[in-house]
C-alpha atoms as one frame of an Amber mdcrd trajectory, in Angstrom:
protein
  24.442  46.007 -24.717  22.723  42.660 -25.115  19.799  43.615 -22.871  19.305
  47.102 -24.241  19.055  45.869 -27.809  16.275  43.517 -26.697  14.366  46.001
 -24.543  14.793  49.221 -26.554  16.203  48.885 -30.042  15.732  52.604 -30.765
  17.970  53.773 -27.915  20.440  50.973 -28.664  20.654  52.177 -32.245  21.257
  55.774 -31.157  24.078  54.604 -28.884  25.599  52.622 -31.742  25.294  55.670
 -33.980  27.047  57.850 -31.409  29.839  55.314 -31.006  30.349  55.314 -34.771
  30.319  59.118 -34.866  33.024  59.331 -32.186  35.146  56.681 -33.885  34.950
  58.395 -37.266  35.446  62.048 -36.319  38.243  64.108 -34.805  37.120  65.479
 -31.444  38.617  68.903 -30.720  36.007  69.941 -28.150  38.056  71.266 -25.221
  35.494  70.003 -22.688  35.596  66.404 -23.946  37.968  63.464 -23.665  37.976
  59.703 -24.163  36.590  57.819 -21.188  38.523  54.620 -20.361  36.496  51.380
 -20.591  37.069  50.685 -16.877  35.412  53.993 -15.994  32.517  53.201 -18.332
  32.064  49.857 -16.593  31.942  51.590 -13.207  29.328  54.041 -14.519  27.160
  51.144 -15.682  27.673  49.084 -12.533  25.209  47.724  -9.973  25.929  50.751
  -7.753  23.467  52.596  -9.977  20.632  50.865  -8.055  21.616  51.902  -4.507
  20.019  54.779  -2.611  22.387  56.141   0.017  21.384  59.594   1.249  23.914
  61.011   3.670  27.584  60.208   4.125  29.550  57.067   5.057  28.490  55.883
   8.500  25.567  58.330   8.566  23.210  57.115   5.845  19.442  57.415   5.759
  19.126  54.023   4.060  20.157  50.526   5.126  22.396  48.232   3.086  25.191
  50.768   2.597  28.207  48.731   3.705  29.776  48.672   0.268  28.499  52.109
  -0.664  30.321  53.486   2.374  33.512  51.626   1.470  33.291  52.918  -2.102
  32.801  56.560  -1.118  35.602  56.389   1.458  37.906  54.944  -1.205  37.042
  57.697  -3.673  37.616  60.366  -1.026  40.945  58.855   0.013  42.169  58.704
  -3.586  40.993  62.261  -4.241  42.916  63.510  -1.214  46.048  61.671  -2.280
  45.849  62.780  -5.895  45.331  66.484  -5.204  47.017  66.704  -1.768  43.721
  67.932  -0.366  42.515  68.318   3.216  38.874  67.512   2.444  37.157  66.056
  -0.628  33.446  65.727  -1.367  32.721  63.345  -4.259  28.920  63.584  -4.245
  28.410  66.639  -6.479  26.538  65.609  -9.610  28.323  68.099 -11.896  30.591
  71.125 -11.893  27.809  73.693 -11.715  26.194  71.954  -8.722  29.629  71.821
  -7.081  29.982  75.587  -7.516  26.490  76.199  -6.166  27.265  74.094  -3.101
  30.419  76.106  -2.427  28.560  79.407  -2.762  25.821  78.349  -0.370  28.247
  76.740   2.098  29.660  80.066   3.299  27.579  82.800   1.643  24.072  84.164
   1.932  21.835  84.992  -1.062  22.665  88.484  -2.242  26.291  88.392  -1.084
  28.890  89.795  -3.448  31.165  87.606  -5.594  33.906  88.678  -7.992  34.534
  86.356 -10.951  35.858  86.275 -14.502  33.585  87.714 -17.191  31.945  84.975
 -19.284  32.827  86.639 -22.581  36.478  86.816 -21.519  36.736  83.130 -20.712
  34.722  82.521 -17.529  31.859  80.080 -17.039  28.069  80.321 -16.813  28.130
  79.167 -13.192  30.374  82.109 -12.289  27.436  84.479 -12.181  26.287  84.819
 -15.784  22.896  86.488 -16.118  21.419  83.344 -17.684  22.560  81.173 -14.760
  20.796  80.662 -11.446  24.077  81.707  -9.811  23.630  85.197 -11.221  20.142
  85.353  -9.750  21.178  84.254  -6.247  24.275  86.383  -5.685  25.538  89.854
  -6.542  28.324  89.283  -9.066  30.928  91.693 -10.374  33.263  90.558 -13.139
  36.903  91.096 -13.975  38.364  91.037 -17.484  41.471  90.281 -19.466  43.840
  93.080 -20.403  42.862  94.505 -23.822  46.438  94.309 -25.104  47.785  91.033
 -23.649  44.418  89.254 -23.270  45.761  87.874 -19.985  43.852  88.338 -16.714
  44.259  91.923 -15.510  45.283  91.217 -11.913  45.533  94.914 -11.132  41.891
  95.280 -12.153  40.982  92.289  -9.993  42.631  93.969  -7.004  40.947  97.303
  -7.678  37.504  95.706  -8.084  38.033  93.687  -4.911  38.822  96.848  -2.953
  35.896  98.730  -4.507  33.161  96.107  -4.107  34.517  94.103  -1.136  33.037
  90.769  -2.324  32.708  87.877   0.102  34.270  85.522  -2.466  36.595  85.684
  -5.477  36.219  83.032  -8.180  39.037  81.976 -10.510  39.002  79.451 -13.317
  37.665  79.512 -16.842  36.190  77.596 -19.742  38.002  79.337 -22.601  41.190
  80.851 -21.168  44.426  79.401 -22.494  46.909  80.782 -19.980  48.020  79.777
 -16.499  46.369  81.571 -13.590  48.372  83.195 -10.783  46.566  81.591  -7.834
  49.025  82.977  -5.297  48.349  86.537  -6.410  44.581  85.997  -6.327  44.892
  84.516  -2.844  46.680  87.663  -1.674  43.938  89.831  -3.179  41.287  87.730
  -1.440  43.138  87.792   1.881  43.427  91.584   1.723  39.631  91.896   1.876
  38.973  88.766   3.986  37.246  87.046   1.057  37.120  83.345   0.233  38.942
  82.109  -2.864  37.218  79.492  -5.037  39.073  78.039  -8.013  37.020  76.184
 -10.618  39.560  73.934 -12.355  37.015  71.872 -14.302  38.953  72.097 -17.556
  42.460  71.611 -16.222  41.997  69.038 -13.419  43.878  66.342 -15.333  46.818
  68.644 -15.980  46.881  69.569 -12.287  46.571  65.941 -11.171  49.563  65.002
 -13.318  51.597  67.881 -11.950  52.313  69.349 -15.375  50.829  72.745 -14.444
  50.590  74.434 -11.011  47.868  73.360  -8.577  45.442  75.867  -7.051  44.843
  73.664  -3.985  47.569  75.169  -1.733  46.230  78.705  -2.274  42.457  78.191
  -2.258  39.714  77.829   0.305  37.717  75.794  -2.198  38.484  74.047  -5.495
  35.852  72.485  -7.745  36.257  70.376 -10.850  34.583  67.926 -13.178  35.989
  64.482 -13.855  35.292  64.120 -17.584  37.487  66.764 -19.227  41.280  66.508
 -18.979  40.897  64.188 -15.969  39.312  61.783 -18.484  36.797  60.138 -16.147
  33.018  59.899 -16.130  30.488  62.670 -15.684  30.414  64.273 -12.239  31.711
  67.004  -9.969  34.107  67.112  -7.019  34.719  69.702  -4.289  38.011  70.194
  -2.471  38.140  72.412   0.595  40.230  73.236   3.585  39.422  70.980   6.518
  37.809  73.799   8.513  35.072  74.092   5.856  34.417  70.345   5.557  31.128
  70.283   7.488  29.806  73.359   5.691  30.614  71.872   2.275  29.129  68.467
   3.057  25.948  70.049   4.425  25.639  72.310   1.363  25.738  69.250  -0.903
  23.508  67.029   1.247  20.917  67.929   2.341  21.459  71.452   1.055  21.251
  70.969  -2.695  21.134  67.228  -3.501  19.475  64.057  -2.345  20.940  60.621
  -2.803  24.379  60.561  -4.467  24.944  58.790  -7.773  27.074  55.926  -6.457
  27.875  54.735  -9.967  29.379  58.176 -10.594  31.352  57.911  -7.359  32.644
  54.511  -8.466  33.770  56.074 -11.742  35.457  58.916  -9.847  37.369  56.407
  -7.714  38.579  54.604 -10.843  39.636  57.764 -12.677  41.533  58.997  -9.591
  43.502  55.741  -9.566  44.210  55.934 -13.285  45.415  59.516 -12.837  48.065
  58.342 -10.374  49.816  56.256 -13.034  52.960  57.386 -14.871  51.161  56.818
 -18.187  48.651  59.497 -17.227  51.421  62.009 -16.563  52.920  61.259 -19.973
  49.520  61.705 -21.612  48.980  65.082 -19.941  52.430  66.276 -21.037  51.527
  65.288 -24.582  48.225  67.153 -24.319  50.202  70.319 -23.537  52.633  69.689
 -26.406  49.828  69.132 -28.897  47.926  72.237 -27.773  51.083  74.322 -28.191
  51.558  72.779 -31.622  48.002  73.710 -32.633  48.620  77.300 -31.561  51.883
  77.505 -33.475  50.479  75.990 -36.643  47.398  78.224 -36.729  49.608  81.273
 -36.199  51.802  80.211 -39.129  48.711  80.087 -41.333  47.699  83.649 -40.464
  45.134  83.074 -37.742  45.400  85.135 -34.566  45.860  83.208 -31.321  44.053
  84.909 -28.438  46.623  85.921 -25.771  49.413  84.907 -28.152  49.846  81.302
 -27.038  48.470  78.516 -24.884  49.709  77.147 -21.566  47.086  74.440 -21.116
  44.994  72.071 -23.242  43.069  74.585 -25.320  43.624  77.189 -27.997  41.337
  80.113 -28.708  41.589  81.131 -32.361  40.468  84.511 -33.708  39.121  83.983
 -37.244  38.796  87.654 -38.147  42.136  87.907 -40.013  40.537  85.659 -42.649
  37.113  87.298 -42.469  35.520  84.139 -41.026  32.928  83.633 -38.303  32.851
  80.938 -35.652  29.397  79.614 -36.454  30.297  79.080 -40.119  33.608  77.447
 -39.201  31.903  75.104 -36.744  29.339  73.880 -39.268  31.807  73.527 -42.164
  34.268  71.552 -40.050  31.557  69.284 -38.656  30.543  68.465 -42.238  34.037
  67.024 -42.826  34.282  65.204 -39.501  36.205  67.734 -37.408  34.281  68.563
 -34.248  34.956  71.795 -32.356  32.909  74.708 -31.130  32.457  78.346 -32.030
  33.572  80.543 -29.155  33.403  84.186 -28.208  36.734  85.935 -27.904  37.432
  88.896 -25.598  35.568  91.986 -26.828  33.971  89.955 -29.595  31.905  92.110
 -31.994  29.706  89.107 -32.826  26.937  87.645 -30.632  27.445  84.240 -28.940
  25.337  82.564 -31.615  27.855  83.667 -34.255  31.226  84.548 -32.597  34.532
  85.537 -34.122  36.437  82.566 -32.762  36.732  78.843 -32.364  37.980  76.869
 -29.366  40.246  73.887 -29.931  41.111  71.249 -27.341  43.894  68.688 -27.666
  42.760  66.109 -25.094  40.778  63.593 -27.170  43.108  63.426 -30.174  46.093
  63.034 -27.839  44.324  60.188 -26.044  43.968  58.485 -29.438  47.754  58.508
 -29.735  48.155  61.467 -32.054  51.198  63.703 -31.744  52.624  66.876 -33.292
  52.831  65.337 -36.778  49.103  64.628 -36.739  48.368  68.051 -35.226  50.190
  69.695 -38.132  48.106  67.641 -40.546  44.815  68.374 -38.733  45.551  72.105
 -38.684  46.224  71.959 -42.403  42.931  70.184 -43.001  41.035  72.750 -40.916
  42.635  75.607 -42.830  41.945  73.910 -46.166  38.268  73.406 -45.328  37.805
  76.953 -44.065  39.582  78.574 -46.994  37.588  76.520 -49.531  34.314  76.094
 -47.669  32.204  76.399 -50.834  34.180  73.917 -52.918  32.544  70.522 -52.571
  35.483  68.584 -54.032  37.905  70.135 -51.522  35.635  69.346 -48.600  35.369
  65.753 -49.837  39.163  65.509 -49.881  39.368  66.821 -46.330  36.652  64.420
 -45.190  38.508  61.454 -46.674  41.724  62.525 -44.951  39.872  62.767 -41.625
  38.538  59.235 -42.043  42.061  58.022 -42.758  43.379  59.610 -39.551  40.541
  58.112 -37.530  41.244  54.629 -38.908  44.951  54.987 -38.136  44.261  56.119
 -34.559  41.198  54.271 -33.222  39.523  55.526 -30.067  40.063  52.274 -28.185
  43.171  50.346 -29.174
């Protein structure tokens, strides 16, 4: 950052501060990971300067020889990694990828059936606060009140009742595997499209450690910065017969020039995800998440749906009379970063919540294993049970610093 420090010392300082914060805290945000330096270099590369509206071979700007080669490479790697028929790497983020899919085959006002936000879905799946909820007519399915697993019978009944044009699967705070084959059958029964948003679990899918939705879906969207551990950005997978519709919905339908530096980063992260080391890392992410769930259960916390089958754990704090907002702030004060999260049928509003969401990706990427997970869970419990005792919180904070020093972000 030699130039930035000369041209803008204030921004340079903020970046340095953020780097120090990441190095000295334990990141348990389920939507975050550690971006490899090679991906960071691609994000900051000279491709940031190039305008290249359109697609390879059909640009609206000259000078795109290397831009075309880059995008073709990213597409090829994406196809290989996910065994996909068509890949669009231009989407700026996951929400814009979802919007492009909706508008590729639907008309405003068409019906869509998706997972309820408060039960684990995502804003871009038709939440009232999202533009998606304003453009289409959404109905929402839930998790079973007893098992807290998706109620597939309800999904089928709602599909028959409302006859949506599309069914959306995927979630932001759902810890169990999704039965894509069953959802595909439900969609086929009513001639609906199936879109799977695998933003959170794309890395696990890429490594083959959990089932892939690609064989069962008309469309699959994901982001590259969560478990896939790349840079910011979105990707769309589709069946070949929808390729032109998807590409047109992205450009010129909803975006202008692509962020070629993002596409460069996507190409790099796809290559990294093909390595055996990446598969090992993703297996360890699953092991650590399962360890978190087991350890919290031992300490008397309730695990939503009973266990986890991916990278995240949803913890119900009510057995200890705690609230998510208080837990989030107390833990941040000692260097443990996670987020408050609504749980199914949560009596508290989203600003408060009865739960917290824990992700294992970033700490696993730092080299931590089950032994460290046991220790971290103990520190979380200690801080929450003694949140008004300054000396206890200081002890926890010191232990967090020790863990961070022992497992640096970049080794």
